[in-house]
N, C-alpha and C positions, 0 to 999 in steps of 0.2 A: 797648450792648455792655458790659455790666457786668463780664463775665469775660474781656475781651480775646480774644474769639473772632471771627476773621475767616473768612468763608466763601469768600473768594477764594483759590485755591491759590497765586496769585502773592505773597500777603502773607508767606508763609514766607520767600521769597527776599528780599523787601524788608527783613524783620526782620534777616536775616543780613548782607545786603550794604549796606543803607542804613538803619541804625538811627535816624537823624534823621528820615527820612520816616515810618518806622513809628511813632515816638513822636508825630509831628505828627498822624498818623491817629488815634491813641488820644486825643490831646487834643481833636481836632475832634469825635470821637464823644462824649466826655464833655461837651463844651459843648452839643452838639445834644440829647443825652439828659440834660439837666440836671434835669428835674423841677421847674423853678421854678414853673410854673403847672399844667401837666398832669403827672400822675404817670407813672412809667416804663411801667406797664402800658398806659395810654392811648396813650402815644407808640409803643409796640410794635404796638398794634392799628392805628395810623395807618400804620406802616411796612409791615405786612401788606397793607393796602389799596393803598398806593402800589406795592408790588411786584406785586400782582395786577393793578392797573390798567395796569401796564407790560407785562403778559403775560410776565413773566420767571418761567418755571416753576421754575428752580433757586432764585432769590431768594425767591419766595413760600414754597416748601417750607422753606427754611432759616429764614425769619422765623417761620413757624408753629411749627416744631420748637423753636426757641430760646424763643419766647413760651410754649409749653406747658411746657417744661422749667424755665425760670427763673421764670415768673410765674404758672404754673398757669392759663394762658389755656385756656378750654374750647372744645370744638367749636362750641357754640352761639354763643359770642362771635365766633369766626372766621366763621361763617355770617352773622351780622349784619353784619360788615364786608363780606363778599362781596356781600351784598344791595345795599349802597351802590355797590360796584364795578359791579354789574349795571346800576344806574340811570345811573351817570355815565360808565362806560367801555365798557359794552356786554356782550353775551352771550359773545363769544369770551374776553374777559378773565375774566369770571365763571366760565365753564366751566373754564378752565385753573386758576383758583384752587380750585374745587371738586375738580377732579381731583387737585391736589396734596394737599388735605386727605384725600381718600379713600385716596391712596397711603400717607400717613402712618399711617392707621388700619389698614391691612392687615397 
């Protein structure tokens, strides 16, 4: 989250009412997306895969959108990630991920 964008609607309220928790969330994100060994783009592709494997429609869509906007992640890169999701998490998770991708492209 290089641009402090939270996709949870609740984070707006946390930022206003509990700035210490909001700042801790930003710091945790910065630590997790450190790029020490894997670059940020690779980490974002992993995040897309995790969201897809969890069958979280909203999260996978947001991860794809932010990856495309921030890192110029391509459709083919997302599909490569979703191929691994198909293998490891199954067809329902894969199908939801592909559906999110196609909705973005419409």
